[in-house]
N, C-alpha and C positions, 0 to 999 in steps of 0.2 A: 503494500500500500504506500509506503513512503516513497518508493520509486515513481509511482504515478503522480504523487503530489509534487515531487521534485521536477518531473518532466513538465507538468502543468505550470509550475511557477516559472520555469525557464521559458516556456512558450509565451506566457503572458509578458514576461520581461522583454523578450525580443520584439513582441508586437508593440509594446509601449515605446521602446527605443526607435523602432521604425517610424512610428507616428511623430515622435519628437524631431527626428532628422528630416522628415518630409515637411514639417512646419518651418524649419530653418531655411530650406531651399526656397519655399514660396515667399518668405519674407525678404529675401535678398533681391537686389536689382535697383534700377534707378528710373525715375520718370522725369521727363523734361518737356515742358510746354513752351512753344514759341508762337509768335504771331500776335494779332490784335483783333479786337472786335470793333468794327467801324460802323457808325450810323451817319446818315446825312446830317449836316449841320443846319442851323437856322439861316433864313434869308434875312440879312441885316441891312437896314437903311438908316443913314445918318442925316440929320437935319440940324438947323440952328437951335432948335429947342431940345435936342437930345437924340436918342436912337430908338429904333423899333426892331424887334426880332419876331419874324413870322415863320410859320410852318416848322416849328421846332419839334424835335423828338420829346417825348414825355419827360425824360430825365432833365431836360433843360429848365424845368420849373425850379429845380433845386440848385441852380448854378450860383456859384459865389462870384461876386463882382468886386474886382480890385481896381483901384484908380491910382495912377502915378503921374505926377506932374513932370514935364520934360523941359521946362524953361524956368527962368528966374521969376516970372510973373505968376507961376502956379500957386494957387491957394489951397488950403485943406478943403477937400470936397467930399461929397457922398453922392451916391446914385439913389434917386427916389423913383419908385414905380408910379407912373401917372395913370395907368389904366387899372381898374379894380376888378377886371373880369377874372373868371376862374379858368380861362382858356390858357393854352400853352403860349399863345402869342402875347408878347409883352412890350410895353413902351416905358422908357426911362428918360430922366433928365438929370443933369448934374447941377447940384446946388452947393452954395458955400455954407459956412458954419451957421449963418442966420436963416438958412432955408431959402435964400434968394437965388434965382437962376444966375449962372456964371456969365460974365461979360468979358473976361480976359483970361489969358493963359492957354497953354497947350497941354493936353492930357492923353495918356494911353489908358484904355479901358481893357482889362483882362478878365475874361469869362472862364471860369473853371467849372466844368460839369462833372458830376460823380461818375 
């Protein structure tokens, strides 16, 4: 009887070792992703009162707007949304610290979408 128990325990041990080795082989390797996901951008028009973005993808609603002055006359500014619709199309204007529309300076507007 003890011979049968010994043979059974050896068979179980070998089966478990085989499972452990198979798991190690599956876990090795390397994955690498390259490329990009590209969506069409907004149609942007610029005017004296600000800019408009039409036909934007849905994620453009959450765009971050950064504004940098590029000359000595640039004032601290912010972008204010002038349309209150729930659509993806958006209209903005640049205003100074008092909320008045800008009348001087040159600025670069940077839109960052998620």
